C-alpha positions in Angstrom: 81.7 102.7 118.9 85.4 103.8 118.9 85.4 104.3 122.7 83.8 100.9 123.3 86.5 99.3 121.1 89.2 101.1 123.0 87.7 99.9 126.3 87.5 96.3 125.1 90.9 96.5 123.5 90.0 94.5 120.4 89.4 95.4 116.7 87.7 92.8 114.5 88.8 93.0 110.9 87.7 90.9 107.9 90.5 90.2 105.4 91.6 87.6 102.8 94.6 85.4 102.3 96.5 87.1 99.4 99.9 88.6 98.7 98.2 91.9 98.1 96.3 91.9 101.5 97.2 89.5 104.3 99.4 86.4 104.7 101.6 84.5 107.0 105.2 83.4 106.3 108.0 82.1 108.4 108.5 85.5 109.9 104.9 86.1 110.9 102.0 88.1 109.5 102.6 90.4 106.5 100.7 92.2 103.7 99.8 95.7 102.7 96.3 95.5 104.4 97.9 94.0 107.5 100.4 96.8 107.9 97.8 99.5 107.4 95.4 97.8 109.9 98.1 97.4 112.5 99.1 101.0 112.2 95.5 102.0 112.7 95.1 99.7 115.7 98.3 101.1 117.3 96.8 104.5 116.9 93.7 103.4 118.7 95.7 101.4 121.3 94.0 98.1 120.6 94.8 94.6 119.4 93.5 93.1 116.1 91.7 89.9 115.5 91.7 88.9 111.8 88.7 87.0 110.4 89.2 85.2 107.0 86.0 84.0 105.4 85.9 80.8 103.4 85.2 82.6 100.2 85.5 86.2 98.9 81.8 86.6 98.4 81.1 86.3 102.1 83.1 89.5 103.0 80.4 92.1 102.4 77.5 90.1 103.9 79.6 89.6 107.0 80.2 93.4 107.3 76.5 94.2 106.7 75.5 91.7 109.4 78.0 93.3 111.8 80.2 90.3 112.3 83.3 92.5 112.3 84.1 96.2 112.6 85.2 96.6 109.0 86.8 94.8 106.1 90.4 95.4 104.8 90.5 93.0 101.9 91.5 94.9 98.8 88.0 95.9 98.0 87.3 98.1 95.0 84.8 100.8 95.4 81.8 100.2 93.0 78.4 101.8 92.7 76.7 98.6 93.8 78.9 98.1 96.8 78.4 101.7 98.0 74.8 100.9 98.4 75.7 98.1 100.8 78.7 99.5 102.8 80.5 102.7 103.5 84.0 103.2 102.1 87.0 105.1 103.6 89.1 107.3 101.4 91.0 105.2 98.8 94.6 104.1 99.6 95.5 102.5 96.2 94.5 102.6 92.6 94.2 99.4 90.4 92.7 98.3 87.1 90.9 95.1 86.3 92.8 93.2 83.6 92.0 90.2 81.4 94.9 87.7 81.9 96.1 85.2 79.4 99.2 83.0 79.1 102.2 84.0 76.9 102.5 81.7 73.9 98.7 81.6 73.3 96.9 84.1 71.1 96.3 87.4 72.8 92.7 88.4 73.1 92.2 92.0 71.9 88.6 92.5 73.0 86.1 90.7 75.3 84.5 89.0 72.3 87.7 87.0 71.8 86.9 85.1 75.0 83.7 83.6 73.5 84.0 79.9 73.5 87.0 79.9 75.8 87.2 79.2 79.6 87.0 82.4 81.7 86.9 81.9 85.5 86.8 84.7 88.1 86.6 85.2 91.8 83.0 84.9 93.0 81.6 88.1 94.5 84.4 90.3 93.1 84.2 93.6 91.3 85.2 91.6 88.3 81.8 90.0 88.3 80.1 93.4 88.4 82.1 94.5 85.4 81.3 91.4 83.4 77.6 91.8 84.1 77.7 95.2 82.6 79.4 93.9 79.5 76.9 91.0 79.2 74.2 93.6 78.5 76.1 94.5 75.4 77.4 91.0 74.6 74.7 88.4 75.6 77.0 85.6 74.5 79.6 86.4 77.2 80.0 83.6 79.6 82.2 83.0 82.7 82.4 80.8 85.8 82.6 82.3 89.3 84.8 80.4 91.7 84.0 80.3 95.4 86.7 77.8 96.4 89.7 79.5 94.8 91.5 82.8 95.4 92.8 85.1 92.7 96.3 83.7 92.9 95.1 80.2 92.4 93.1 81.3 89.3 96.2 82.9 87.9 98.1 79.7 88.5 95.5 77.8 86.5 96.0 80.2 83.6 99.7 79.7 83.8 99.2 75.9 83.7 96.7 76.3 80.8 93.9 74.6 82.8 91.8 77.6 82.0 92.2 80.1 79.2 91.6 83.4 81.0 90.9 85.0 84.4 90.5 88.6 85.5 92.8 90.0 88.1 93.6 93.4 89.5 96.8 95.0 88.3 98.5 94.8 91.7 97.8 91.0 91.8 99.2 90.5 88.4 102.3 92.6 89.3 103.1 90.3 92.2 102.3 87.1 90.4 104.5 87.8 87.4 107.6 87.4 89.5 106.8 83.7 89.8 104.7 83.2 86.7 106.3 85.3 84.1 104.2 83.6 81.4 101.2 85.6 82.7 100.2 88.6 80.5 97.6 91.3 80.6 95.6 91.3 77.4 93.8 94.6 78.1 92.3 96.6 80.8 88.7 95.6 81.5 87.9 98.7 83.5 89.0 102.3 84.2 91.1 102.6 87.3 89.4 101.4 90.5 90.0 102.7 94.0 90.6 100.3 96.9 89.4 101.1 100.3 88.2 99.8 103.7 84.5 98.9 103.9 82.4 99.7 107.0 78.7 99.0 107.7 76.2 101.8 107.4 75.6 102.8 111.0 74.3 105.7 113.1 77.5 105.7 115.1 80.3 106.7 112.7 83.0 107.3 115.3 85.1 104.3 114.1 84.6 105.1 110.5 85.6 108.8 111.2 88.8 107.6 112.9 89.7 105.4 110.0 89.0 108.1 107.5 91.2 110.5 109.5 93.9 107.8 109.7 93.9 107.1 105.9 94.1 110.8 105.1 96.9 111.4 107.6 99.2 108.6 106.2 98.5 109.8 102.6 99.6 113.3 103.7 102.7 112.4 105.7 104.0 109.9 103.1 103.7 106.7 105.2 101.2 105.2 102.8 103.6 105.7 99.8 106.4 104.1 101.8 104.3 101.0 102.5 103.1 100.7 98.9 106.7 101.0 97.7 107.7 98.2 100.1 105.3 95.8 98.4 105.2 97.0 94.8 108.2 99.4 94.2 110.4 96.7 92.7 108.2 94.0 91.3 108.2 95.2 87.6 111.9 95.5 87.4 112.5 92.0 86.0 111.3 91.1 82.5 110.3 87.7 81.2 113.7 87.0 79.7 115.5 87.9 83.0 113.2 85.7 85.0 113.7 82.7 82.6 117.5 83.1 82.7 117.4 83.2 86.5 115.3 80.0 86.7 117.8 78.3 84.4 120.7 79.4 86.5 119.0 78.2 89.6 119.1 74.7 88.2 122.5 74.8 86.6 124.7 77.0 88.8 123.2 77.4 92.2 123.2 73.9 93.6 127.0 73.7 94.0 127.0 77.1 95.7 124.2 76.6 98.2 126.6 75.1 100.9 128.8 78.2 100.7 125.8 80.5 101.0 124.5 78.6 103.9 127.9 78.6 105.7 128.1 82.4 105.2 124.6 82.7 106.5 125.4 80.8 109.6 128.4 83.0 110.4 126.8 86.4 109.6 123.1 85.8 110.5 121.9 86.8 107.1 119.5 84.5 105.2 121.3 82.3 102.6 118.6 83.2 100.0 119.4 86.9 100.5 123.1 86.2 100.0 122.4 84.1 96.9 120.3 86.9 95.5 123.1 89.4 96.0 125.5 86.9 94.4 123.3 86.5 91.4 122.9 90.3 91.0 126.7 90.7 91.2 127.8 87.8 88.9 125.0 85.6 87.9 126.7 83.0 90.1 129.8 83.0 87.8 132.9 82.5 89.9 135.1 83.7 87.0 133.2 86.9 86.4 135.4 90.0 86.0 134.1 93.5 85.5 135.8 96.2 83.4 136.8 97.9 86.7 138.6 94.8 88.0 136.1 93.5 90.6 135.9 89.7 90.5 134.1 86.6 91.6 130.7 85.5 92.8 130.3 88.6 95.0 132.4 90.9 92.7 134.8 92.1 95.4 137.3 94.9 94.8 141.0 94.3 95.7 140.7 96.7 98.6 137.5 95.0 100.0 139.0 91.6 99.6 142.2 92.6 101.4 140.1 94.2 104.2 138.1 91.0 104.6 141.1 88.7 104.2 139.9 87.1 101.0 143.0 85.7 99.4 141.3 84.4 96.1 138.4 86.4 94.9 137.5 83.8 92.3 137.2 81.1 94.9 133.4 80.8 95.4 133.6 79.9 99.1 136.0 82.8 99.9 134.1 85.3 97.8 130.7 84.4 99.3 132.0 84.6 102.8 133.7 87.9 102.1 130.6 89.4 100.5 128.4 88.3 103.4 130.8 89.9 105.9 131.0 93.1 103.8 127.2 93.5 103.9 127.5 93.5 107.7 130.3 96.0 107.6 128.1 98.4 105.6 125.1 97.6 107.8 127.0 98.7 110.9 127.4 102.2 109.4 123.6 102.6 109.1 122.1 104.6 112.0 120.8 102.2 114.6 117.4 104.0 114.7 116.7 102.7 111.2 114.8 99.4 111.3 114.1 96.7 108.8 113.2 96.4 106.0 114.6 99.9 105.3 117.9 99.0 107.1 118.4 96.1 104.7 117.7 98.0 101.5 120.0 100.9 102.6 122.7 98.4 103.5 122.5 96.8 100.0 122.5 100.2 98.4 125.6 101.1 100.3 127.2 97.8 99.3 126.6 98.8 95.7 127.3 102.5 95.5 129.4 103.1 98.6 128.3 104.4 102.0 129.4 107.9 101.3 127.2 108.3 98.2 124.3 106.8 100.2 124.8 109.4 102.8 124.8 112.1 100.1 121.5 110.8 98.9 120.0 110.8 102.4 121.1 114.5 102.7 119.4 115.3 99.4 116.3 113.5 100.6 116.2 115.4 103.9 116.7 118.7 102.0 113.6 118.1 99.9 111.4 117.3 102.8 111.6 113.5 102.5 112.4 110.9 105.1 116.1 110.2 105.1 115.6 107.0 106.9 113.1 105.5 104.4 114.2 103.6 101.3 111.0 104.7 99.5 112.2 108.3 99.7 115.9 107.8 99.3 115.5 105.8 96.1 113.9 108.8 94.6 116.9 110.9 95.3 119.8 108.6 94.5 119.5 109.2 90.8 120.0 113.0 91.5 123.7 112.2 92.2 124.2 112.0 88.4 123.3 115.7 88.0 125.9 118.3 88.7 123.5 120.8 90.3 122.8 118.2 93.0 126.1 116.3 93.4 128.2 119.4 93.7 126.3 120.4 96.9 127.2 117.2 98.7 130.5 115.7 100.0 131.2 112.7 97.7 130.3 114.1 94.4 129.1 112.4 91.3 127.7 108.8 91.5 125.8 106.5 89.1 122.8 106.9 91.4 120.3 104.9 89.3 122.4 101.8 89.6 121.9 101.2 93.4 118.1 101.6 92.9 118.1 98.9 90.2 120.5 96.8 92.2 118.3 96.7 95.3 115.1 96.2 93.3 116.6 93.3 91.5 117.9 91.6 94.7 114.5 91.9 96.2 113.0 90.2 93.2 115.7 87.4 93.1 115.2 86.9 96.9 111.5 86.4 96.4 112.0 84.0 93.6 114.5 82.0 95.6 112.3 81.8 98.7 109.3 80.9 96.7 111.2 78.1 94.9 112.6 76.9 98.2 109.1 76.7 99.7 107.9 74.8 96.6 110.7 72.2 96.9 110.1 71.8 100.6 106.3 71.3 100.4 106.4 69.3 97.2 103.1 70.8 96.4 101.6 73.4 94.1 103.3 76.8 94.5 101.8 78.6 97.5 99.5 81.5 97.0 101.1 83.5 99.9 104.6 84.7 99.4 107.0 86.9 101.4 108.2 90.2 100.0 110.0 91.8 102.9 112.7 89.7 104.6 113.8 90.7 108.1 117.4 89.6 108.1 119.5 92.2 109.7 
């Protein structure tokens, strides 16, 4: 099997449109499953053709019937499914959660859903879990949706069109950035393992190659790095933070957008990214002043302002242009071998904490066996710069190392919210179910 695929040069993979699996945005194809599949295909030396069924419940039948080589679609391993397909080693753990809207009464147990509207994804592991519960609670009722994806069901809960849905914890984590009203009432299941699904077949060469690939990226840390890219920052903002941000988008941002766009045109950075930095720095308050004397939308120091020829730090246009130029100044110090998105996150961390402290954190990362070029590893070591036993061994000494981690995570969240809102305004339709999480801007 695997040799035939290599000869033909094409791998057929079934997936689904979802922020947790596979999606397309203005920069191309993205998603956790997409990245994993592309890495596997590169190892095999082949191209990938992605097949997206009309509904989720078609995925397993298509695999069983041999319409693709395997499915990479955020599938949970269940006893029932293991009779039908063969799963690789797991690459992610999730839990099934009952989702409700904040402001309504929180259900504490499954019986609290009786008489309410509960809709779920047809053919999902959620259906299997409910069928088990129905044996204990015959009154339990729900509707299985073939036409909607999980993100659309979550949107219906947010809009109070339906009372409840069931979502995997990773889906909820991504959705709450845009719909902070969504809440988990309780876990419906014990942790579930996600894996790729293969047909049961005599020739297991492709399955064996996939199994080896998953085990390898788990051991060398690449899997953790990819998961961090998609999920490592999404829980940082709380409900109040998101609500405040939405209010400021309406009240403060509109007059600043021309300045962010002008700076974007000059520097090649996305205006939404610059706006996200500005919000993290000052909440878009041109008169903001910190206790240490930094000022303005981008909170520039006197020295940085002088370097960038910014005469008035409280002038929004000057501050935004200066901040954009300074991101590029820091970015030029990052080794050229480091590519996006890690290059971007490191640039922002350096913007916040200073390039010297960032380099110290990279040294600590390398000493511990981590990858000094990957943000997922470096963010684990930046907080060590607060501890004497670590910072005394590097050049630039003590730093508030937790701050740049929070700083970068927040900017990533603000960026996502801005691009999502921008897409919503442009389309004049319901919020899209597919949303970018990793801008390529440097």
